[in-house]
C-alpha positions as CSV (number, residue, x, y, z in Angstrom):
1,M,-22.8,-4.4,-7.6
2,G,-19.3,-3.8,-8.8
3,V,-16.2,-5.7,-10.0
4,Y,-13.1,-5.3,-7.8
5,V,-9.6,-6.7,-7.9
6,V,-7.8,-7.5,-4.7
7,T,-4.2,-8.5,-4.5
8,G,-3.0,-10.7,-1.7
9,S,-6.5,-12.2,-1.6
10,A,-5.4,-15.6,-0.3
11,S,-4.5,-14.6,3.3
12,G,-4.5,-11.9,5.9
13,M,-6.0,-8.5,5.3
14,G,-6.4,-9.1,1.5
15,R,-8.5,-12.2,2.2
16,A,-10.6,-10.3,4.7
17,V,-11.3,-7.5,2.1
18,A,-12.2,-10.1,-0.6
19,E,-14.6,-11.9,1.8
20,Q,-16.4,-8.7,2.8
21,L,-16.7,-7.5,-0.8
22,R,-18.2,-10.8,-1.8
23,A,-20.5,-10.9,1.2
24,A,-21.9,-7.5,-0.1
25,G,-22.6,-9.1,-3.5
26,H,-19.6,-7.7,-5.4
27,T,-17.5,-9.7,-7.9
28,V,-13.9,-10.1,-6.7
29,I,-11.0,-11.0,-8.8
30,G,-8.4,-12.2,-6.4
31,V,-4.7,-12.1,-7.2
32,D,-2.1,-14.1,-5.2
33,I,0.7,-16.5,-5.6
34,G,-1.7,-19.3,-5.1
35,E,-5.4,-20.0,-4.3
36,A,-6.7,-17.1,-6.3
37,E,-8.7,-16.3,-9.5
38,V,-5.5,-14.9,-10.9
39,V,-2.3,-16.8,-9.8
40,A,0.7,-14.6,-10.3
41,D,4.2,-14.0,-8.8
42,L,4.3,-10.2,-8.2
43,S,8.0,-10.4,-7.4
44,T,8.9,-10.5,-11.1
45,P,8.1,-8.1,-14.0
46,Q,6.7,-11.0,-16.0
47,G,4.4,-12.0,-13.1
48,R,3.1,-8.5,-12.7
49,K,2.5,-8.2,-16.5
50,G,0.7,-11.5,-16.4
51,A,-1.5,-10.3,-13.5
52,V,-2.4,-7.1,-15.3
53,E,-3.4,-8.9,-18.5
54,K,-5.4,-11.7,-16.7
55,V,-7.3,-9.3,-14.5
56,L,-8.2,-7.1,-17.5
57,E,-9.5,-10.2,-19.3
58,A,-11.5,-11.4,-16.3
59,A,-13.0,-7.9,-15.8
60,E,-13.7,-7.3,-19.5
61,G,-11.8,-4.0,-19.4
62,R,-13.8,-2.4,-16.6
63,L,-12.9,-2.2,-12.8
64,D,-15.0,-0.5,-10.2
65,G,-12.2,-0.6,-7.7
66,A,-8.9,-2.2,-6.6
67,V,-7.4,-3.0,-3.3
68,L,-3.6,-3.6,-3.3
69,A,-3.0,-5.6,-0.2
70,A,-0.3,-8.0,-1.4
71,G,3.0,-7.4,0.4
72,L,6.0,-9.1,2.1
73,G,7.1,-8.4,5.6
74,P,10.7,-7.9,6.8
75,A,11.7,-11.5,7.3
76,P,15.4,-12.4,7.4
77,G,17.4,-13.7,4.5
78,P,19.8,-12.2,1.9
79,E,17.3,-12.3,-0.9
80,R,14.5,-10.8,1.2
81,P,15.2,-7.1,0.5
82,R,14.8,-7.5,-3.3
83,L,11.6,-9.5,-2.9
84,I,10.2,-6.9,-0.6
85,A,11.2,-4.2,-3.1
86,E,9.6,-6.0,-6.0
87,V,6.3,-6.9,-4.4
88,N,5.7,-3.9,-2.0
89,Y,6.4,-1.1,-4.4
90,F,6.4,-2.4,-8.0
91,G,3.7,-4.9,-7.2
92,V,1.5,-1.8,-6.6
93,V,2.7,0.7,-9.1
94,D,3.0,-1.6,-12.1
95,L,-0.4,-3.1,-11.6
96,L,-2.2,0.1,-11.1
97,M,-0.6,1.7,-14.1
98,G,-1.7,-1.3,-16.1
99,W,-5.3,-1.1,-14.8
100,R,-5.7,2.6,-15.0
101,A,-7.8,2.6,-18.2
102,A,-10.1,-0.1,-16.8
103,L,-10.6,2.0,-13.6
104,E,-11.3,5.1,-15.7
105,A,-13.9,3.1,-17.7
106,A,-16.0,2.6,-14.6
107,G,-16.5,6.4,-14.3
108,N,-16.2,6.5,-10.5
109,A,-13.6,4.0,-9.4
110,R,-11.8,3.8,-6.0
111,V,-8.5,2.4,-5.2
112,V,-7.0,1.5,-1.8
113,V,-3.3,0.8,-1.4
114,F,-2.1,-0.9,1.8
115,S,0.8,1.1,3.3
116,S,2.1,0.7,6.8
117,N,2.7,2.7,10.0
118,S,6.3,1.7,9.5
119,T,6.5,4.7,7.3
120,T,6.6,7.0,10.4
121,T,7.9,4.7,13.1
122,T,11.0,3.1,11.5
123,P,14.1,5.3,12.2
124,A,17.0,5.9,9.8
125,V,15.3,5.0,6.5
126,P,17.7,6.5,3.8
127,G,16.2,9.1,1.6
128,R,18.2,7.7,-1.3
129,T,16.3,4.4,-1.0
130,V,13.0,6.0,-1.2
131,K,14.1,8.2,-4.2
132,A,15.4,5.0,-5.9
133,F,12.0,3.4,-5.7
134,L,10.3,6.5,-7.0
135,R,12.7,6.6,-10.0
136,G,11.9,2.9,-10.7
137,D,15.4,1.7,-9.9
138,V,15.0,-1.5,-7.9
139,D,18.7,-2.4,-8.1
140,K,19.7,0.9,-6.6
141,A,17.1,0.6,-3.9
142,V,18.4,-2.8,-2.9
143,R,22.1,-1.7,-3.0
144,S,21.3,1.3,-0.8
145,V,20.4,-0.8,2.2
146,R,23.2,-3.4,2.2
147,L,25.2,-1.6,4.8
148,F,22.3,-2.3,7.3
149,G,23.2,-6.0,7.3
150,K,20.6,-8.1,9.2
151,V,18.2,-5.2,9.6
152,A,18.2,-4.4,5.8
153,P,14.8,-6.2,5.3
154,A,13.2,-3.9,7.9
155,I,14.7,-0.8,6.4
156,I,13.8,-1.6,2.8
157,Y,10.3,-2.6,4.0
158,A,9.7,0.8,5.5
159,A,11.3,2.5,2.5
160,S,9.0,0.6,0.1
161,K,6.0,1.7,2.1
162,I,7.2,5.3,2.3
163,A,7.7,5.3,-1.5
164,V,4.4,3.7,-2.3
165,S,2.6,6.2,0.0
166,R,4.3,9.2,-1.8
167,W,3.5,7.6,-5.2
168,V,-0.1,7.5,-4.1
169,R,-0.2,11.1,-3.0
170,R,1.6,12.3,-6.1
171,T,-0.5,10.3,-8.5
172,A,-3.9,10.7,-6.9
173,V,-4.2,14.4,-7.8
174,Q,-3.2,14.0,-11.4
175,P,-5.7,14.6,-14.2
176,E,-5.4,11.0,-15.3
177,W,-6.5,9.9,-11.9
178,A,-8.6,12.4,-9.9
179,G,-9.6,14.1,-13.1
180,A,-10.7,10.7,-14.6
181,G,-13.0,9.9,-11.7
182,I,-10.5,7.6,-9.9
183,R,-10.1,8.1,-6.2
184,L,-6.7,6.8,-5.0
185,N,-5.9,6.5,-1.3
186,A,-3.7,4.5,1.1
187,L,-4.4,2.7,4.3
188,A,-1.6,2.4,6.9
189,P,-2.2,-0.4,9.4
190,G,-0.1,-1.1,12.5
191,A,0.4,-4.6,14.0
192,I,-2.6,-6.6,12.7
193,M,-3.1,-10.2,13.7
194,T,-2.5,-12.0,10.4
195,P,-0.6,-15.3,9.6
196,L,2.6,-13.2,9.2
197,L,2.3,-11.6,12.6
198,E,1.4,-15.0,14.2
199,K,4.6,-16.5,12.7
200,Q,6.6,-13.6,14.1
201,L,5.1,-13.9,17.5
202,S,6.1,-17.6,17.5
203,T,9.7,-16.6,17.3
204,P,10.9,-15.5,20.8
205,S,13.3,-12.9,19.6
206,E,10.8,-11.3,17.3
207,A,7.9,-11.7,19.7
208,K,9.7,-9.7,22.4
209,A,10.3,-6.7,20.1
210,I,6.8,-6.8,18.7
211,R,5.1,-6.9,22.1
212,S,7.3,-4.1,23.5
213,F,6.3,-1.8,20.6
214,P,4.1,1.1,21.9
215,V,0.4,0.7,21.0
216,P,-1.5,3.2,23.1
217,V,-4.8,1.3,22.8
218,G,-3.1,-2.0,23.5
219,G,-3.1,-5.3,21.7
220,F,-3.2,-6.0,18.0
221,G,-5.6,-5.0,15.3
222,D,-8.0,-7.4,13.6
223,A,-7.8,-8.1,9.9
224,G,-11.6,-7.8,9.6
225,Q,-11.5,-4.3,11.1
226,L,-8.9,-3.2,8.6
227,A,-10.9,-4.8,5.8
228,A,-13.9,-2.8,6.9
229,W,-11.8,0.4,6.6
230,A,-10.8,-0.6,3.1
231,V,-14.4,-1.4,2.1
232,F,-15.5,2.0,3.4
233,M,-12.8,3.7,1.4
234,L,-14.2,2.0,-1.7
235,S,-17.7,3.2,-0.9
236,D,-19.7,6.3,-2.0
237,A,-19.1,7.8,1.4
238,A,-15.4,8.2,0.5
239,D,-16.1,10.0,-2.7
240,F,-14.3,13.2,-1.4
241,L,-11.3,11.2,-0.2
242,C,-8.3,11.7,-2.5
243,G,-4.6,11.2,-1.9
244,S,-5.0,10.5,1.8
245,V,-3.0,8.1,3.9
246,V,-5.2,6.9,6.8
247,F,-3.5,5.4,9.8
248,V,-5.3,2.6,11.7
249,D,-2.6,1.5,14.1
250,G,-3.9,1.8,17.7
251,G,-2.2,5.2,18.1
252,S,1.5,4.2,17.5
253,D,2.0,6.9,14.8
254,A,0.5,9.6,17.0
255,Y,2.6,8.4,20.0
256,F,5.9,8.8,18.2
257,R,5.0,11.7,15.8
258,A,2.3,13.8,17.3
259,D,3.7,17.1,16.3
260,D,5.1,16.1,12.9
261,W,1.8,16.5,11.0
262,P,0.0,18.5,10.0
263,R,2.4,21.3,9.3
264,S,1.9,24.7,7.8
265,V,3.5,25.7,4.6
266,P,7.1,27.0,5.5
267,I,8.2,30.4,4.2
268,R,10.9,28.7,2.0
269,G,8.2,26.6,0.4
270,L,5.9,29.6,-0.5
271,P,7.1,30.2,-4.1
272,S,6.5,26.5,-5.0
273,Y,3.2,26.6,-3.2
274,L,2.0,29.7,-5.1
275,L,3.1,28.3,-8.4
276,R,1.1,25.1,-7.9
277,F,-1.9,27.2,-6.7
278,R,-1.8,29.2,-9.9
279,R,-1.4,26.2,-12.1
280,S,-4.5,24.6,-10.6
281,G,-6.6,27.5,-11.9
282,K,-5.6,27.0,-15.5
């Protein structure tokens, strides 16, 4: 049995993951803004630092895995873009960097980061916003979406998930992660029936947009089903899974972007590809 940390453990998919891990006999250290083993506000640097320290103390410096499920949706409000930015991106990256040594100590740890199919289904997400996240500049990320007005929360939500997915793919293959026995992957859900979605469906204007969104298999996903995917990605069966972003969204990503991926290496990218190929053999 292992020791796992789950952020967003008090509700939705995070709660479902924590319940399934506990049912299997594992020890779970939940992190949330309330009703968790570690109570922390991930929207502030101090809150994230406290979460790192308290989890390391509870785990005694060794973690068999982590599930980063805490996140904020694109609700309206002038302060929402910054909160989304802080929690959805920095609430993943800062925590995982702080827990890396504890994950390495386990010898064969696995990490699942919750992304979103908004990464490939939200149009007009500015590249500068994603770059600002990857450079660690939250202020620039927030400023870059102001011109979107009322839809700024939706744009920065998608940008935060694109950025965290790219961070996962870039980081997963590094010697300090893959080379240290840590398998880092992302799970990209579509519309899942959680308290957040239920709240959105209770608002007529939001409900109309949500129900009209193409989901080829129909309906909404179940939090327990997504939790089962996360638990699988923590298992020995996923030992060869590294740097992947797995879409579980009822087919929406494929509906919109069927021909976008996978793609062959373009001729213009060949020099960079060959350079990385040679470096890997050293």
